[in-house]
C-alpha positions, 0 to 999 in steps of 0.5 A, a space after each residue: 520478490 523485490 521490496 517495490 513489488 511487495 509494497 505494490 501488492 500490499 497497497 493493492 491489498 489495502 485498496 481491496 480490503 477497504 473496497 476502494 477504487 484507485 481514485 478513492 485510494 489516491 484521495 485518501 492519501 492526498 495523492 494525484 490519481 494519475 501518479 498513483 495509478 502509475 505506482 500500482 501498475 504492474 511492471 511500472 518503474 515508479 516505486 512507492 517511497 518510504 514516506 508514502 509507505 508509512 503514510 499508507 500504514 498510518 492512514 489505514 491503521 496498519 502496523 509499522 513496516 506492514 507494507 514491507 512485509 513479505 519482502 524478506 520472507 516476513 509473514 506480516 503476522 500481527 494485528 490488522 485493522 480495517 479502517 472501514 470495517 
């Protein structure tokens, strides 16, 4: 699995953990909804940048590089903090 696919799946996981729709998720991150939908679309050529990945982690209290976990067989073990839970 590629890094961009892992980031996309982990971003969707954050969205589901916090019961957010795409508009709410985009607004939490200060992103345009249409551009953000393209980032989350399966098979999209758009990729979550390193800077946006770090903003997602910080916004939703995830450990550093959490969004990248799973790309190299990393299990992502470590604390997980639910912002709204």
